[in-house]
Each structure stands twice: as structure tokens, then as C-alpha cells.
C-alpha positions as CSV (number, residue, x, y, z in Angstrom):
1,X,94.7,101.0,139.3
2,X,97.8,99.7,137.4
3,X,99.5,102.1,135.0
4,X,101.4,100.8,132.0
5,X,104.8,102.2,131.5
6,X,105.7,104.1,128.3
7,X,108.8,101.9,127.9
8,X,106.7,98.8,127.4
9,X,104.7,100.5,124.7
10,X,107.8,101.7,122.9
11,X,109.3,98.2,123.0
12,X,106.1,96.7,121.7
13,X,106.1,99.0,118.7
14,X,109.8,98.4,118.1
15,X,109.3,94.6,118.2
16,X,106.5,94.8,115.6
17,X,108.6,97.0,113.3
18,X,111.6,94.6,113.6
19,X,109.4,91.7,112.8
20,X,107.9,93.4,109.7
21,X,111.4,94.3,108.5
22,X,112.6,90.8,109.1
23,X,109.6,89.4,107.1
24,X,110.3,91.7,104.2
25,X,114.0,90.9,104.2
26,X,113.4,87.2,104.4
27,X,111.0,87.3,101.5
28,X,113.5,89.3,99.5
29,X,116.2,86.7,100.0
30,X,114.2,83.5,100.0
31,X,110.8,84.3,98.6
32,X,107.6,84.2,100.5
33,X,107.0,80.5,100.1
34,X,110.4,79.6,101.5
35,X,110.2,82.1,104.3
36,X,109.5,80.6,107.7
37,X,108.4,82.2,111.0
38,X,111.5,80.8,112.6
39,X,113.7,82.6,110.1
40,X,111.8,85.8,110.7
41,X,112.2,85.4,114.5
42,X,115.9,84.7,114.2
43,X,116.5,87.9,112.2
44,X,114.2,90.0,114.3
45,X,115.7,88.8,117.5
46,X,112.4,88.1,119.2
47,X,110.7,85.1,120.7
48,X,107.7,83.3,119.3
49,X,105.3,84.7,121.9
50,X,106.2,88.2,120.8
51,X,105.4,87.3,117.2
52,X,102.1,85.8,118.3
53,X,101.2,88.9,120.2
54,X,101.2,90.9,117.0
55,X,100.4,88.4,114.2
56,X,98.1,85.5,113.6
57,X,100.7,83.7,111.4
58,X,103.1,84.1,108.5
59,X,100.5,85.4,106.1
60,X,99.1,87.9,108.5
61,X,102.7,89.2,109.1
62,X,103.3,89.4,105.4
63,X,100.1,91.3,104.9
64,X,101.1,93.8,107.6
65,X,104.4,94.3,106.0
66,X,102.7,94.9,102.7
67,X,100.3,97.4,104.3
68,X,103.3,99.2,105.8
69,X,104.8,100.1,102.4
70,X,101.3,100.8,101.0
71,X,100.5,103.2,103.8
72,X,103.8,105.0,103.4
73,X,103.2,105.3,99.6
74,X,99.7,106.7,100.1
75,X,100.9,109.2,102.7
76,X,103.5,110.6,100.3
77,X,101.0,110.9,97.5
78,X,98.6,112.6,99.8
79,X,101.2,115.1,100.8
80,X,101.8,115.9,97.1
81,X,98.0,116.3,96.6
82,X,98.0,119.0,99.2
83,X,101.1,120.9,97.9
84,X,99.2,123.2,95.4
85,X,101.2,122.0,92.4
86,X,100.0,121.8,88.8
87,X,98.8,118.4,87.5
88,X,102.1,117.8,85.6
89,X,104.2,118.8,88.5
90,X,102.2,116.5,90.8
91,X,102.7,113.6,88.5
92,X,106.5,114.2,88.4
93,X,106.7,114.4,92.1
94,X,104.6,111.3,92.4
95,X,107.1,109.4,90.3
96,X,110.0,110.6,92.3
97,X,108.3,110.0,95.6
98,X,107.6,106.4,94.7
99,X,111.2,105.8,93.6
100,X,112.6,107.4,96.7
101,X,110.3,105.2,98.8
102,X,111.3,102.1,96.9
103,X,115.0,102.9,97.3
104,X,114.6,103.3,101.1
105,X,112.2,100.3,101.5
106,X,113.6,97.9,98.9
107,X,112.7,94.7,100.6
108,X,109.1,96.0,101.3
109,X,108.8,97.1,97.7
110,X,109.9,93.7,96.5
111,X,107.4,92.1,98.8
112,X,104.6,94.1,97.2
113,X,105.6,94.2,93.5
114,X,106.9,90.7,93.2
115,X,106.0,88.4,96.1
116,X,102.5,89.6,96.8
117,X,101.6,90.1,93.2
118,X,103.1,87.0,91.7
119,X,104.2,84.5,94.3
120,X,102.2,85.1,97.4
121,X,98.8,83.9,98.7
122,X,95.4,84.9,97.3
123,X,94.9,87.3,100.2
124,X,98.3,89.0,99.5
125,X,97.4,89.4,95.8
126,X,94.0,90.8,96.7
127,X,95.6,93.2,99.2
128,X,98.1,94.4,96.5
129,X,95.4,94.9,93.9
130,X,93.3,96.8,96.3
131,X,96.2,99.1,97.1
132,X,96.8,99.7,93.4
133,X,93.2,100.6,92.9
134,X,93.3,103.1,95.7
135,X,96.5,104.7,94.3
136,X,94.9,104.8,90.9
137,X,91.9,106.7,92.3
138,X,94.3,109.1,93.9
139,X,96.2,109.7,90.7
140,X,92.9,110.1,88.8
141,X,91.9,112.9,91.2
142,X,95.3,114.5,90.8
143,X,95.1,114.3,87.0
144,X,91.6,115.6,86.6
145,X,92.6,119.0,85.4
146,X,94.9,117.8,82.6
147,X,93.9,118.3,79.0
148,X,93.7,114.6,78.3
149,X,90.7,112.7,79.6
150,X,91.5,111.3,83.0
151,X,90.0,108.1,84.3
152,X,90.8,105.3,86.7
153,X,91.8,103.2,83.7
154,X,94.2,105.9,82.5
155,X,95.7,106.2,86.0
156,X,96.0,102.4,86.1
157,X,97.9,102.5,82.8
158,X,100.3,105.0,84.3
159,X,100.8,102.8,87.3
160,X,101.2,99.8,85.1
161,X,104.2,101.4,83.3
162,X,105.8,102.2,86.6
163,X,105.2,98.8,88.0
164,X,106.8,97.1,85.0
165,X,109.9,99.1,85.3
166,X,110.2,98.6,89.1
167,X,109.7,94.8,88.8
168,X,112.3,94.5,86.1
169,X,114.9,96.3,88.2
170,X,114.0,94.6,91.5
171,X,113.9,91.1,89.9
172,X,117.4,91.7,88.4
173,X,118.8,93.0,91.7
174,X,119.4,96.4,90.2
175,X,117.5,98.5,92.7
176,X,120.5,100.9,92.9
177,X,119.8,101.9,89.3
178,X,116.3,103.1,90.1
179,X,117.2,106.7,90.8
180,X,118.8,106.9,87.3
181,X,115.6,105.7,85.8
182,X,113.5,108.5,87.2
183,X,113.1,110.1,83.7
184,X,111.6,106.8,82.6
185,X,109.2,106.8,85.5
186,X,108.2,110.4,84.8
187,X,107.5,109.5,81.2
188,X,105.4,106.4,82.2
189,X,103.5,108.4,84.8
190,X,102.7,111.3,82.4
191,X,102.1,109.9,79.0
192,X,98.6,108.5,79.5
193,X,97.5,111.9,80.8
194,X,99.3,114.5,78.7
195,X,100.4,112.7,75.6
196,X,103.8,111.6,74.3
197,X,105.3,115.0,73.4
198,X,104.7,116.7,76.8
199,X,105.7,113.5,78.6
200,X,108.9,113.3,76.7
201,X,109.7,117.0,77.5
202,X,109.1,116.5,81.2
203,X,111.2,113.3,81.2
204,X,114.1,115.3,79.6
205,X,113.8,117.9,82.3
206,X,113.8,115.1,84.9
207,X,117.0,113.7,83.3
208,X,118.7,117.0,83.7
209,X,117.8,117.2,87.3
210,X,119.0,113.6,87.9
211,X,122.3,114.4,86.2
212,X,122.8,117.5,88.3
213,X,122.0,115.6,91.5
214,X,124.2,112.7,90.5
């Protein structure tokens, strides 16, 4: 009975990750419509048969790259949910976790917030909207103990504020500014749940932390 070697499995996973990174990078530089499989292969340093082993085509690869950033995002939010924090603390950590992820996965973040949402295929838009709905449901659950009424619509409003800020900075090529805008993200994440006064107070606290860390 043949036994597969661990080395082959590791290489397979590595190839897939390299292809996903190349797809995200190419979309960030050229846009999804102008990205070709050939360009992705060249950057990833793999052959076409390796690509075909993992993906059915360009759209399938882009969807997998989108799912990668979504999975990482949901994993971070899930960890916050289990941390035993107050609702306001949770919301603040959510905002910071999302920004940290965007700063370390900028090309993937652009693929989701700009390419998939505005310039990609119907399947990419549907995948993005599905991910946002799941994240909104998670935020709704985290915010259920706050004084303000919490609903999926409220959580979606919070996400909408964050999305708008992220798209603005990514579209302008100012992703390096995102950490400086954490107070803005904290405010956007909190105001639908706790009101303007408390959201502003928490944003000022976040600004002090950013200043100390910077």
C-alpha cells in the first residue's frame, strides 16, 4: 500500500497559498478584470497544472482568496467573543482586530472590499455580501447586552461605517494610515450600539492608546 510523504502535502498547501497571494496581489495592482491566470502563475512561480489541481479557474481562485481573508476575520472575531470582555470592550477589540488584519493582508482586504464588492463577478459579490451578513450576525450577538437595541440592521450599520473608511483609504493607496484611524473605526463600530456620547468617549481613549503606541 503506497504511503504519501508529508513533504508532498506541505508543498501542495504552500503552492495553494502562493497562488492565493499572487491572485490577491495581482488584483490589487491590475484589478480583477485585468488579472490573468498567466500573471498569477508567473508571480506564484507555479505551473498551470498546479493551478488546475487547486482551482477550476480564475473566478474560483479569486473566491478562494476572498474566503481566506473572510475566514481569518471571522476567526479573530470569534476569539474576541470568547474572551469574556464587556460589550463595549468587545466592539473596540473587533475594530482593532479588523484593522490589524487589513494591515497585514492588504491585498486580500482590497480584493474583498473593492474588487469583490464593486468590480468582480456576481459570485464574488454574493460571497462578499454573505460574509458581511455572517459578520453582522456575530456582531449582533456580541452587542446583545448593550443598552441600545441591537439588531442585525444595527450591526450592519456599524460594519458599513467601517467599510466606507477602509475603502476610502485602500482606494487612495493610503493603507499605511489605517492604524492612525483606529479611533474612527472604534467610533463607527460603537455608535449604532451605544450612542454618540459613549462612542466618542471610547474613540478618544483609543486615540490615546494609538498615540502611546505610535
